Residue, then its C-alpha position, 0 to 999 in steps of 0.5 A: x078804367x080807374x078800377x082796373x088801374x087800382x087793381x093793377x097797382x094792388x097786384x103790382x104792390x103785392x108782387x113786390x111785397x112777395x118778392x121782398x119776403x122771398x128775398x128776406x127768407x133766402x137771406x135768412x136761409x143763406x145765413x143759417x147755412x153758413x152758420x151750420x157750416x161753422x158748426x153753430x148750435x141750431x138753437x143759436x141759429x134759430x134765435x139769430x135768424x128767426x127761423x124755426x128749429x125745424x126749418x134749420x134741421x130741414x136745411x141741415x139735412x140738405x146741406x149735409x146730404x150725402x151724395 
């Protein structure tokens, strides 16, 4: 029973850690989006958010996608 509780606690901790990571990524993407909309250079956005240039270019293609 103790093993089950330990495994359960580890699973809960992993889920929380994953959620925190996901939230941080969403925040970085939101910041990058706002900087793109303010015409900030992609290299500056990359340094500011720690996102790769490719991630920012991908985001830019979505943000400025033609309907």
